DRENMI-281037 format. One record per atom (N, C-alpha, C): atom name; x, y, z; residue in three letters. Coordinates in nm, 3 decimals. Layout:
REM residues N
{r CA; {X; Y; Z}; ALA}
...
REM end
This chain:
REM residues 122
{r N; {3.262; 2.908; -4.039}; MET}
{r CA; {3.148; 2.841; -3.978}; MET}
{r C; {3.199; 2.724; -3.894}; MET}
{r N; {3.150; 2.714; -3.773}; LEU}
{r CA; {3.191; 2.609; -3.680}; LEU}
{r C; {3.096; 2.491; -3.694}; LEU}
{r N; {3.152; 2.375; -3.714}; SER}
{r CA; {3.072; 2.253; -3.727}; SER}
{r C; {3.099; 2.163; -3.607}; SER}
{r N; {2.994; 2.123; -3.539}; ILE}
{r CA; {3.007; 2.034; -3.424}; ILE}
{r C; {2.956; 1.897; -3.463}; ILE}
{r N; {3.037; 1.796; -3.441}; ARG}
{r CA; {3.000; 1.659; -3.473}; ARG}
{r C; {2.978; 1.581; -3.344}; ARG}
{r N; {2.859; 1.531; -3.323}; MET}
{r CA; {2.827; 1.453; -3.204}; MET}
{r C; {2.828; 1.306; -3.242}; MET}
{r N; {2.908; 1.228; -3.174}; VAL}
{r CA; {2.923; 1.087; -3.205}; VAL}
{r C; {2.893; 1.005; -3.080}; VAL}
{r N; {2.820; 0.896; -3.099}; ASN}
{r CA; {2.793; 0.801; -2.991}; ASN}
{r C; {2.734; 0.866; -2.867}; ASN}
{r N; {2.625; 0.936; -2.884}; ILE}
{r CA; {2.559; 1.001; -2.771}; ILE}
{r C; {2.427; 0.930; -2.744}; ILE}
{r N; {2.407; 0.895; -2.620}; LEU}
{r CA; {2.280; 0.837; -2.577}; LEU}
{r C; {2.242; 0.902; -2.446}; LEU}
{r N; {2.138; 0.983; -2.448}; ASP}
{r CA; {2.091; 1.049; -2.327}; ASP}
{r C; {1.954; 0.994; -2.293}; ASP}
{r N; {1.940; 0.943; -2.174}; LEU}
{r CA; {1.813; 0.895; -2.124}; LEU}
{r C; {1.777; 0.973; -1.999}; LEU}
{r N; {1.655; 1.017; -1.992}; VAL}
{r CA; {1.607; 1.086; -1.873}; VAL}
{r C; {1.485; 1.010; -1.825}; VAL}
{r N; {1.497; 0.944; -1.709}; PHE}
{r CA; {1.386; 0.870; -1.650}; PHE}
{r C; {1.327; 0.957; -1.540}; PHE}
{r N; {1.196; 0.976; -1.544}; THR}
{r CA; {1.129; 1.054; -1.440}; THR}
{r C; {1.007; 0.978; -1.393}; THR}
{r N; {0.958; 1.015; -1.276}; SER}
{r CA; {0.838; 0.954; -1.221}; SER}
{r C; {0.751; 1.065; -1.166}; SER}
{r N; {0.628; 1.074; -1.216}; ASP}
{r CA; {0.532; 1.174; -1.170}; ASP}
{r C; {0.581; 1.317; -1.189}; ASP}
{r N; {0.660; 1.341; -1.288}; LEU}
{r CA; {0.708; 1.475; -1.316}; LEU}
{r C; {0.669; 1.513; -1.458}; LEU}
{r N; {0.623; 1.635; -1.475}; VAL}
{r CA; {0.588; 1.684; -1.607}; VAL}
{r C; {0.692; 1.787; -1.647}; VAL}
{r N; {0.762; 1.761; -1.757}; ILE}
{r CA; {0.863; 1.855; -1.805}; ILE}
{r C; {0.790; 1.967; -1.877}; ILE}
{r N; {0.810; 2.091; -1.830}; LYS}
{r CA; {0.738; 2.206; -1.884}; LYS}
{r C; {0.799; 2.258; -2.013}; LYS}
{r N; {0.929; 2.265; -2.022}; ASP}
{r CA; {0.997; 2.320; -2.139}; ASP}
{r C; {1.090; 2.215; -2.198}; ASP}
{r N; {1.154; 2.252; -2.308}; ASP}
{r CA; {1.252; 2.163; -2.368}; ASP}
{r C; {1.370; 2.142; -2.273}; ASP}
{r N; {1.436; 2.032; -2.290}; ILE}
{r CA; {1.556; 2.003; -2.212}; ILE}
{r C; {1.671; 2.081; -2.271}; ILE}
{r N; {1.743; 2.155; -2.187}; GLN}
{r CA; {1.858; 2.233; -2.232}; GLN}
{r C; {1.985; 2.153; -2.209}; GLN}
{r N; {2.074; 2.156; -2.306}; ILE}
{r CA; {2.203; 2.088; -2.294}; ILE}
{r C; {2.308; 2.195; -2.267}; ILE}
{r N; {2.373; 2.184; -2.151}; LEU}
{r CA; {2.473; 2.281; -2.110}; LEU}
{r C; {2.613; 2.219; -2.117}; LEU}
{r N; {2.711; 2.302; -2.109}; ALA}
{r CA; {2.850; 2.257; -2.116}; ALA}
{r C; {2.884; 2.169; -1.996}; ALA}
{r N; {2.982; 2.081; -2.014}; PRO}
{r CA; {3.025; 1.995; -1.902}; PRO}
{r C; {3.081; 2.077; -1.787}; PRO}
{r N; {3.071; 2.022; -1.667}; LEU}
{r CA; {3.128; 2.085; -1.549}; LEU}
{r C; {3.272; 2.041; -1.531}; LEU}
{r N; {3.357; 2.134; -1.499}; ASP}
{r CA; {3.498; 2.109; -1.468}; ASP}
{r C; {3.562; 2.024; -1.577}; ASP}
{r N; {3.619; 1.909; -1.543}; LYS}
{r CA; {3.689; 1.825; -1.640}; LYS}
{r C; {3.606; 1.705; -1.685}; LYS}
{r N; {3.479; 1.706; -1.653}; CYS}
{r CA; {3.389; 1.596; -1.690}; CYS}
{r C; {3.362; 1.599; -1.841}; CYS}
{r N; {3.342; 1.482; -1.901}; ASP}
{r CA; {3.312; 1.478; -2.044}; ASP}
{r C; {3.163; 1.459; -2.072}; ASP}
{r N; {3.079; 1.471; -1.969}; HIS}
{r CA; {2.934; 1.458; -1.986}; HIS}
{r C; {2.870; 1.596; -1.981}; HIS}
{r N; {2.778; 1.621; -2.073}; ASN}
{r CA; {2.705; 1.748; -2.071}; ASN}
{r C; {2.605; 1.749; -1.956}; ASN}
{r N; {2.568; 1.868; -1.916}; VAL}
{r CA; {2.467; 1.886; -1.811}; VAL}
{r C; {2.332; 1.904; -1.879}; VAL}
{r N; {2.232; 1.833; -1.831}; LEU}
{r CA; {2.095; 1.848; -1.881}; LEU}
{r C; {2.014; 1.927; -1.779}; LEU}
{r N; {1.937; 2.024; -1.826}; MET}
{r CA; {1.857; 2.106; -1.735}; MET}
{r C; {1.716; 2.121; -1.792}; MET}
{r N; {1.617; 2.106; -1.703}; TRP}
{r CA; {1.478; 2.123; -1.743}; TRP}
{r C; {1.397; 2.173; -1.626}; TRP}
{r N; {1.277; 2.223; -1.655}; VAL}
{r CA; {1.187; 2.277; -1.554}; VAL}
{r C; {1.072; 2.179; -1.538}; VAL}
{r N; {1.034; 2.151; -1.412}; ILE}
{r CA; {0.925; 2.058; -1.385}; ILE}
{r C; {0.818; 2.124; -1.298}; ILE}
{r N; {0.699; 2.068; -1.303}; ASP}
{r CA; {0.593; 2.105; -1.210}; ASP}
{r C; {0.608; 2.016; -1.088}; ASP}
{r N; {0.611; 2.075; -0.972}; SER}
{r CA; {0.622; 1.992; -0.852}; SER}
{r C; {0.496; 2.008; -0.767}; SER}
{r N; {0.467; 1.905; -0.694}; GLU}
{r CA; {0.350; 1.901; -0.608}; GLU}
{r C; {0.383; 1.969; -0.476}; GLU}
{r N; {0.295; 2.060; -0.431}; THR}
{r CA; {0.322; 2.131; -0.307}; THR}
{r C; {0.239; 2.079; -0.190}; THR}
{r N; {0.143; 1.995; -0.217}; SER}
{r CA; {0.057; 1.942; -0.111}; SER}
{r C; {0.132; 1.838; -0.028}; SER}
{r N; {0.097; 1.828; 0.101}; ASN}
{r CA; {0.156; 1.727; 0.188}; ASN}
{r C; {0.080; 1.595; 0.182}; ASN}
{r N; {-0.037; 1.593; 0.116}; VAL}
{r CA; {-0.118; 1.472; 0.107}; VAL}
{r C; {-0.140; 1.442; -0.041}; VAL}
{r N; {-0.115; 1.317; -0.080}; SER}
{r CA; {-0.140; 1.278; -0.218}; SER}
{r C; {-0.169; 1.129; -0.226}; SER}
{r N; {-0.250; 1.091; -0.325}; ASP}
{r CA; {-0.276; 0.951; -0.353}; ASP}
{r C; {-0.185; 0.910; -0.468}; ASP}
{r N; {-0.124; 0.795; -0.453}; LYS}
{r CA; {-0.030; 0.749; -0.554}; LYS}
{r C; {-0.049; 0.600; -0.576}; LYS}
{r N; {-0.041; 0.558; -0.701}; VAL}
{r CA; {-0.045; 0.416; -0.734}; VAL}
{r C; {0.098; 0.363; -0.720}; VAL}
{r N; {0.111; 0.256; -0.644}; GLN}
{r CA; {0.243; 0.201; -0.617}; GLN}
{r C; {0.247; 0.057; -0.669}; GLN}
{r N; {0.353; 0.025; -0.741}; LEU}
{r CA; {0.371; -0.112; -0.790}; LEU}
{r C; {0.435; -0.197; -0.681}; LEU}
{r N; {0.382; -0.316; -0.660}; CYS}
{r CA; {0.434; -0.407; -0.558}; CYS}
{r C; {0.518; -0.513; -0.627}; CYS}
{r N; {0.644; -0.481; -0.650}; TYR}
{r CA; {0.734; -0.570; -0.723}; TYR}
{r C; {0.757; -0.702; -0.649}; TYR}
{r N; {0.748; -0.701; -0.519}; ASN}
{r CA; {0.771; -0.824; -0.443}; ASN}
{r C; {0.657; -0.925; -0.459}; ASN}
{r N; {0.544; -0.884; -0.515}; GLN}
{r CA; {0.431; -0.974; -0.536}; GLN}
{r C; {0.409; -1.006; -0.684}; GLN}
{r N; {0.503; -0.967; -0.770}; ALA}
{r CA; {0.488; -0.986; -0.914}; ALA}
{r C; {0.507; -1.132; -0.953}; ALA}
{r N; {0.444; -1.171; -1.063}; ASP}
{r CA; {0.459; -1.304; -1.120}; ASP}
{r C; {0.561; -1.294; -1.234}; ASP}
{r N; {0.690; -1.303; -1.198}; TYR}
{r CA; {0.797; -1.280; -1.294}; TYR}
{r C; {0.809; -1.390; -1.400}; TYR}
{r N; {0.777; -1.514; -1.365}; LYS}
{r CA; {0.783; -1.622; -1.464}; LYS}
{r C; {0.681; -1.598; -1.574}; LYS}
{r N; {0.559; -1.567; -1.536}; ALA}
{r CA; {0.454; -1.540; -1.635}; ALA}
{r C; {0.487; -1.414; -1.715}; ALA}
{r N; {0.545; -1.316; -1.648}; MET}
{r CA; {0.582; -1.191; -1.714}; MET}
{r C; {0.690; -1.218; -1.820}; MET}
{r N; {0.791; -1.297; -1.786}; CYS}
{r CA; {0.898; -1.330; -1.881}; CYS}
{r C; {0.845; -1.407; -2.001}; CYS}
{r N; {0.759; -1.504; -1.976}; SER}
{r CA; {0.705; -1.582; -2.088}; SER}
{r C; {0.615; -1.495; -2.176}; SER}
{r N; {0.540; -1.403; -2.116}; PHE}
{r CA; {0.457; -1.310; -2.193}; PHE}
{r C; {0.544; -1.223; -2.284}; PHE}
{r N; {0.649; -1.163; -2.228}; VAL}
{r CA; {0.738; -1.076; -2.307}; VAL}
{r C; {0.806; -1.157; -2.416}; VAL}
{r N; {0.856; -1.276; -2.383}; TYR}
{r CA; {0.923; -1.362; -2.480}; TYR}
{r C; {0.830; -1.396; -2.596}; TYR}
{r N; {0.706; -1.433; -2.565}; LYS}
{r CA; {0.607; -1.469; -2.668}; LYS}
{r C; {0.577; -1.349; -2.757}; LYS}
{r N; {0.557; -1.233; -2.697}; ARG}
{r CA; {0.527; -1.112; -2.776}; ARG}
{r C; {0.645; -1.072; -2.864}; ARG}
{r N; {0.768; -1.088; -2.815}; LEU}
{r CA; {0.885; -1.055; -2.895}; LEU}
{r C; {0.904; -1.155; -3.010}; LEU}
{r N; {0.869; -1.281; -2.985}; GLU}
{r CA; {0.875; -1.382; -3.091}; GLU}
{r C; {0.778; -1.349; -3.203}; GLU}
{r N; {0.659; -1.300; -3.168}; ASP}
{r CA; {0.554; -1.270; -3.265}; ASP}
{r C; {0.581; -1.140; -3.341}; ASP}
{r N; {0.670; -1.057; -3.291}; MET}
{r CA; {0.695; -0.926; -3.352}; MET}
{r C; {0.791; -0.942; -3.471}; MET}
{r N; {0.752; -0.888; -3.586}; ASP}
{r CA; {0.839; -0.889; -3.704}; ASP}
{r C; {0.914; -0.757; -3.709}; ASP}
{r N; {1.040; -0.761; -3.669}; SER}
{r CA; {1.118; -0.637; -3.661}; SER}
{r C; {1.206; -0.615; -3.782}; SER}
{r N; {1.194; -0.699; -3.884}; SER}
{r CA; {1.283; -0.689; -3.999}; SER}
{r C; {1.267; -0.559; -4.077}; SER}
{r N; {1.148; -0.504; -4.080}; MET}
{r CA; {1.124; -0.381; -4.157}; MET}
{r C; {1.100; -0.259; -4.067}; MET}
{r N; {1.128; -0.272; -3.936}; MET}
{r CA; {1.103; -0.162; -3.842}; MET}
{r C; {1.226; -0.074; -3.825}; MET}
{r N; {1.202; 0.053; -3.803}; SER}
{r CA; {1.313; 0.143; -3.769}; SER}
{r C; {1.348; 0.122; -3.622}; SER}
{r N; {1.459; 0.177; -3.581}; ALA}
{r CA; {1.502; 0.162; -3.441}; ALA}
{r C; {1.401; 0.225; -3.347}; ALA}
{r N; {1.349; 0.342; -3.382}; SER}
{r CA; {1.251; 0.408; -3.294}; SER}
{r C; {1.120; 0.330; -3.287}; SER}
{r N; {1.082; 0.269; -3.397}; CYS}
{r CA; {0.960; 0.187; -3.398}; CYS}
{r C; {0.979; 0.060; -3.314}; CYS}
{r N; {1.097; -0.001; -3.324}; MET}
{r CA; {1.126; -0.119; -3.242}; MET}
{r C; {1.128; -0.082; -3.094}; MET}
{r N; {1.187; 0.034; -3.060}; TRP}
{r CA; {1.190; 0.079; -2.921}; TRP}
{r C; {1.048; 0.101; -2.870}; TRP}
{r N; {0.962; 0.164; -2.951}; GLN}
{r CA; {0.824; 0.189; -2.910}; GLN}
{r C; {0.750; 0.058; -2.889}; GLN}
{r N; {0.772; -0.040; -2.977}; SER}
{r CA; {0.707; -0.171; -2.962}; SER}
{r C; {0.753; -0.241; -2.835}; SER}
{r N; {0.884; -0.239; -2.809}; LEU}
{r CA; {0.937; -0.300; -2.686}; LEU}
{r C; {0.880; -0.230; -2.563}; LEU}
{r N; {0.876; -0.097; -2.567}; SER}
{r CA; {0.822; -0.021; -2.455}; SER}
{r C; {0.675; -0.056; -2.430}; SER}
{r N; {0.596; -0.068; -2.536}; ASP}
{r CA; {0.454; -0.105; -2.523}; ASP}
{r C; {0.439; -0.245; -2.463}; ASP}
{r N; {0.523; -0.338; -2.508}; ILE}
{r CA; {0.517; -0.476; -2.456}; ILE}
{r C; {0.550; -0.477; -2.307}; ILE}
{r N; {0.656; -0.405; -2.269}; LEU}
{r CA; {0.695; -0.401; -2.128}; LEU}
{r C; {0.590; -0.334; -2.041}; LEU}
{r N; {0.528; -0.227; -2.090}; GLN}
{r CA; {0.422; -0.160; -2.013}; GLN}
{r C; {0.302; -0.252; -1.995}; GLN}
{r N; {0.267; -0.326; -2.099}; GLU}
{r CA; {0.155; -0.420; -2.087}; GLU}
{r C; {0.189; -0.532; -1.987}; GLU}
{r N; {0.314; -0.580; -1.990}; ALA}
{r CA; {0.356; -0.684; -1.896}; ALA}
{r C; {0.351; -0.633; -1.752}; ALA}
{r N; {0.394; -0.510; -1.732}; ILE}
{r CA; {0.389; -0.450; -1.598}; ILE}
{r C; {0.245; -0.440; -1.549}; ILE}
{r N; {0.157; -0.394; -1.637}; THR}
{r CA; {0.016; -0.380; -1.600}; THR}
{r C; {-0.048; -0.515; -1.566}; THR}
{r N; {-0.013; -0.618; -1.643}; ARG}
{r CA; {-0.074; -0.751; -1.621}; ARG}
{r C; {-0.018; -0.826; -1.501}; ARG}
{r N; {0.112; -0.818; -1.477}; TYR}
{r CA; {0.177; -0.911; -1.385}; TYR}
{r C; {0.236; -0.850; -1.258}; TYR}
{r N; {0.230; -0.718; -1.245}; ILE}
{r CA; {0.278; -0.656; -1.121}; ILE}
{r C; {0.159; -0.590; -1.053}; ILE}
{r N; {0.121; -0.639; -0.935}; PRO}
{r CA; {0.006; -0.581; -0.865}; PRO}
{r C; {0.031; -0.434; -0.827}; PRO}
{r N; {-0.080; -0.361; -0.818}; GLN}
{r CA; {-0.072; -0.220; -0.779}; GLN}
{r C; {-0.157; -0.197; -0.656}; GLN}
{r N; {-0.119; -0.097; -0.581}; LYS}
{r CA; {-0.206; -0.052; -0.472}; LYS}
{r C; {-0.199; 0.100; -0.466}; LYS}
{r N; {-0.309; 0.158; -0.423}; THR}
{r CA; {-0.315; 0.303; -0.408}; THR}
{r C; {-0.285; 0.336; -0.263}; THR}
{r N; {-0.191; 0.425; -0.244}; VAL}
{r CA; {-0.153; 0.466; -0.109}; VAL}
{r C; {-0.171; 0.617; -0.096}; VAL}
{r N; {-0.211; 0.658; 0.021}; THR}
{r CA; {-0.218; 0.800; 0.052}; THR}
{r C; {-0.091; 0.836; 0.127}; THR}
{r N; {-0.023; 0.933; 0.075}; ILE}
{r CA; {0.106; 0.971; 0.131}; ILE}
{r C; {0.090; 1.103; 0.206}; ILE}
{r N; {0.127; 1.101; 0.333}; TYR}
{r CA; {0.132; 1.221; 0.413}; TYR}
{r C; {0.280; 1.254; 0.430}; TYR}
{r N; {0.324; 1.356; 0.361}; ARG}
{r CA; {0.467; 1.386; 0.360}; ARG}
{r C; {0.503; 1.489; 0.467}; ARG}
{r N; {0.580; 1.445; 0.563}; LYS}
{r CA; {0.639; 1.537; 0.659}; LYS}
{r C; {0.785; 1.559; 0.624}; LYS}
{r N; {0.843; 1.454; 0.564}; LYS}
{r CA; {0.982; 1.459; 0.520}; LYS}
{r C; {0.983; 1.454; 0.368}; LYS}
{r N; {1.093; 1.490; 0.305}; PRO}
{r CA; {1.102; 1.473; 0.160}; PRO}
{r C; {1.084; 1.326; 0.121}; PRO}
{r N; {1.033; 1.303; 0.000}; LEU}
{r CA; {0.999; 1.170; -0.047}; LEU}
{r C; {1.116; 1.072; -0.038}; LEU}
{r N; {1.238; 1.116; -0.068}; TRP}
{r CA; {1.352; 1.025; -0.068}; TRP}
{r C; {1.396; 0.983; 0.072}; TRP}
{r N; {1.340; 1.044; 0.176}; MET}
{r CA; {1.375; 1.005; 0.312}; MET}
{r C; {1.279; 0.902; 0.369}; MET}
{r N; {1.179; 0.861; 0.292}; SER}
{r CA; {1.080; 0.763; 0.336}; SER}
{r C; {1.137; 0.621; 0.327}; SER}
{r N; {1.096; 0.533; 0.421}; ILE}
{r CA; {1.138; 0.394; 0.416}; ILE}
{r C; {1.020; 0.301; 0.395}; ILE}
{r N; {0.903; 0.355; 0.356}; LYS}
{r CA; {0.786; 0.272; 0.333}; LYS}
{r C; {0.807; 0.181; 0.214}; LYS}
{r N; {0.752; 0.058; 0.221}; LYS}
{r CA; {0.758; -0.039; 0.112}; LYS}
{r C; {0.619; -0.091; 0.087}; LYS}
{r N; {0.604; -0.165; -0.022}; CYS}
{r CA; {0.473; -0.228; -0.054}; CYS}
{r C; {0.432; -0.321; 0.057}; CYS}
REM end
């Protein structure tokens, strides 16, 4: 029987406006790389027109945001929390700070080029 021991692995997948349809598959590393390949299937939008909420980071109140996060972290009792529970609490605090202190605007996007070729800003 073959036993595989995985040590010190941290995989993060950050996505925006993508829905992962199936489980993420872990494939063998490419060539001489020591990182595994992650593969998943997503639903993609085919329309050339879409409304999207955009965060305007250049108009954010970062001082108030920092003090809000600091205060919430001070009030949190993490002594009896598991790592996943602490991560969820931190994530909730950061999402609330983003909602409160970073303005949003809705933009209609007419895509003639792929999204990554756009130079539009808030």
